[in-house]
C-alpha positions in Angstrom: -15.9 -9.6 -24.3 -17.4 -6.2 -24.9 -20.7 -5.6 -26.7 -21.2 -2.1 -28.2 -24.3 -0.9 -30.2 -23.6 0.6 -33.5 -24.8 4.2 -33.8 -27.9 4.7 -35.8 -28.8 1.0 -35.6 -31.7 -0.2 -33.2 -30.7 -2.8 -30.5 -32.1 -6.3 -31.3 -33.2 -8.9 -28.9 -30.1 -10.7 -29.6 -27.9 -7.9 -28.4 -29.9 -7.5 -25.2 -29.7 -11.3 -24.6 -25.8 -11.1 -25.1 -25.7 -8.1 -22.5 -27.7 -10.0 -20.0 -25.6 -13.2 -20.4 -22.3 -11.2 -19.9 -23.8 -9.4 -16.9 -24.9 -12.7 -15.4 -21.4 -14.4 -16.1 -19.7 -11.2 -14.3 -21.8 -11.7 -11.3 -21.2 -15.6 -11.3 -17.4 -15.2 -11.6 -17.6 -12.4 -8.8 -18.8 -14.9 -6.3 -16.6 -17.8 -7.2 -13.9 -18.7 -4.7 -10.7 -17.2 -5.7 -7.1 -17.4 -4.4 -5.5 -14.9 -6.6 -4.2 -12.6 -3.8 -3.1 -15.5 -1.7 0.7 -15.6 -1.0 1.3 -12.4 -3.3 3.0 -9.3 -2.3 0.8 -6.3 -1.3 1.6 -2.6 -0.8 0.1 -1.1 2.3 -1.0 2.5 1.8 1.7 5.2 3.2 1.7 8.8 3.6 4.9 10.8 3.9 4.9 14.3 5.4 7.8 16.6 5.6 8.7 19.9 7.5 12.0 21.6 8.0 13.0 19.4 10.8 11.2 16.1 10.4 9.9 13.6 7.9 6.9 11.5 9.1 5.7 8.2 7.5 2.3 6.8 8.3 1.6 3.2 7.1 -1.7 1.4 7.4 -0.9 -2.2 8.6 -4.1 -3.4 10.1 -4.1 -7.0 11.4 -0.4 -7.2 12.1 1.3 -7.2 15.5 4.5 -5.3 16.3 6.6 -8.4 16.0 5.5 -8.9 12.3 6.7 -5.5 11.3 10.4 -5.0 10.4 11.9 -1.5 9.9 15.6 -0.9 8.8 17.8 1.7 7.1 20.5 0.9 4.7 22.3 2.9 2.1 20.1 6.0 2.5 16.8 4.1 2.3 14.3 3.3 5.1 12.7 -0.1 4.5 9.5 -1.3 6.1 8.6 -5.0 5.6 6.5 -7.8 6.9 3.9 -10.3 6.4 0.2 -10.8 7.0 -0.8 -14.4 7.0 -4.5 -15.5 6.6 -5.8 -17.2 9.7 -7.4 -20.4 8.5 -10.4 -21.4 10.5 -12.8 -24.2 9.9 -16.2 -22.8 9.9 -19.6 -24.0 8.7 -20.2 -20.7 6.6 -19.0 -20.5 3.1 -16.8 -17.5 2.1 -18.7 -15.6 -0.6 -16.2 -12.8 -1.2 -12.7 -12.2 0.2 -11.2 -8.9 -0.6 -8.4 -8.9 2.2 -4.8 -9.1 0.9 -2.4 -11.5 2.6 1.3 -12.2 2.0 4.5 -10.2 2.3 5.2 -6.5 1.9 8.2 -4.3 1.4 8.2 -0.6 1.1 11.3 1.5 0.8 11.7 5.2 0.8 14.8 7.4 0.1 15.8 9.3 3.2 16.5 13.0 2.7 19.9 14.4 3.0 20.6 15.2 6.6 18.3 12.4 7.9 19.4 11.4 11.5 19.2 7.6 11.2 20.2 7.2 14.9 17.3 9.2 16.1 14.4 7.5 14.0 11.5 6.6 16.2 8.5 4.4 15.5 5.2 3.6 17.0 2.2 1.2 16.2 -1.2 2.0 17.3 -4.7 0.8 16.0 -3.1 -0.8 12.9 -1.2 2.5 11.8 2.7 2.5 11.9 4.1 6.1 12.5 7.8 6.5 11.8 9.5 10.0 12.6 12.8 10.7 11.0 14.6 13.7 12.4 16.3 15.9 9.7 19.4 18.0 10.7 19.7 21.0 8.6 22.9 21.0 6.6 25.1 24.2 6.3 25.5 25.5 2.8 29.1 25.1 2.0 28.9 26.8 -1.2 28.1 30.2 -0.1 30.3 31.9 2.4 29.8 35.6 3.4 33.2 37.3 3.9 33.2 40.6 5.7 35.5 43.2 4.2 37.1 45.5 6.5 
């Protein structure tokens, strides 16, 4: 529901009351308990960097253990998957706002031509997964220099 003022027309008290009511409703709904994110898929942020010899992926996965992260390659794709579960604790305080996302995730990246999948290395430190994919430079088979004698 949107309330707009009409150009050239003065705002009435009714318009102001409608605006206040809408704003109040917005704040009330903001603090209501919500399970909209629970059990849904989430997409952790990822950076991909590349130079001539290496592709490096950095994925933010805070709150996961190494055992909860799965990495595999198949058909030219590198796939990272896992699940972050909410730890249910009985506490006396009421949750007012919960913005953390829980559930499963799956991110796939097409590997470049020449990716050496047997030499991929991964490390996980402080909630950040770093994956290094070595790239072997391919010879250009379309161009052959022939020396004339």
